[in-house]
C-alpha positions as CSV (number, residue, x, y, z in Angstrom):
1,M,9.0,-2.3,-67.1
2,H,9.7,-0.3,-63.7
3,A,12.7,0.9,-62.0
4,P,12.7,0.2,-58.1
5,L,13.2,3.3,-56.4
6,S,16.6,3.0,-54.9
7,L,17.8,3.7,-59.0
8,L,15.9,6.5,-59.2
9,A,17.5,7.4,-55.4
10,S,21.0,6.8,-56.9
11,G,20.8,9.6,-59.1
12,F,21.4,6.6,-62.1
13,A,17.5,8.0,-64.1
14,L,18.1,9.7,-66.6
15,A,18.4,13.1,-66.6
16,A,16.3,15.7,-67.5
17,D,16.7,19.5,-68.5
18,D,17.2,21.1,-65.1
19,S,17.7,23.8,-66.7
20,R,14.7,26.3,-65.9
21,V,15.8,25.0,-61.8
22,K,18.8,26.2,-62.1
23,A,18.3,29.3,-63.6
24,A,15.2,30.1,-60.0
25,A,17.8,28.7,-58.1
26,H,20.2,31.8,-59.4
27,Q,17.1,34.6,-59.1
28,V,17.0,33.5,-55.1
29,E,20.7,34.2,-54.8
30,R,20.6,37.5,-56.6
31,G,17.6,38.6,-54.0
32,A,19.9,38.1,-51.2
33,K,22.9,39.7,-52.6
34,K,20.1,42.6,-53.6
35,I,19.7,41.9,-49.3
36,S,23.0,42.1,-48.7
37,K,23.3,45.0,-50.6
38,G,19.9,46.9,-48.5
39,K,17.4,46.7,-51.2
40,V,15.5,44.6,-48.9
41,G,11.9,45.1,-50.9
42,E,13.6,43.8,-54.3
43,G,15.8,41.5,-53.1
44,V,12.3,40.1,-51.1
45,K,10.4,40.1,-54.2
46,E,13.3,38.3,-56.8
47,M,13.8,35.9,-53.7
48,A,9.5,34.8,-53.8
49,K,9.5,34.6,-57.1
50,G,12.7,32.5,-57.3
51,V,12.0,30.0,-54.8
52,G,8.4,29.5,-56.2
53,K,9.4,29.2,-59.4
54,T,12.8,26.8,-57.4
55,V,9.3,24.7,-56.1
56,S,7.5,24.6,-59.5
57,E,10.6,23.9,-61.9
58,G,11.9,21.1,-59.0
59,G,8.5,19.4,-59.5
60,K,7.9,18.4,-62.8
61,D,12.3,17.6,-63.2
62,S,11.3,15.2,-60.4
63,G,8.7,14.0,-62.3
64,K,10.3,13.6,-65.4
65,K,12.9,11.6,-64.1
66,V,10.4,9.5,-62.7
67,K,8.5,9.1,-66.3
68,E,11.4,8.3,-67.4
69,A,12.6,5.6,-65.5
70,V,9.5,3.8,-65.6
71,R,10.4,3.4,-69.2
């Protein structure tokens, strides 16, 4: 049996562990704070890594949620 997409959109799908997504988002935030403190090079580097991790982990997390909802 397949779960309707509306179920996914409404957030009723089983929650996958999103701690890695949150950690990556915090990395972006840390980078932004470094930039505001004048450490532009370090901040941009940390933000870029954080954005990449956020996209990667977010994709994995979304895939897990869809897979769980389809079950």
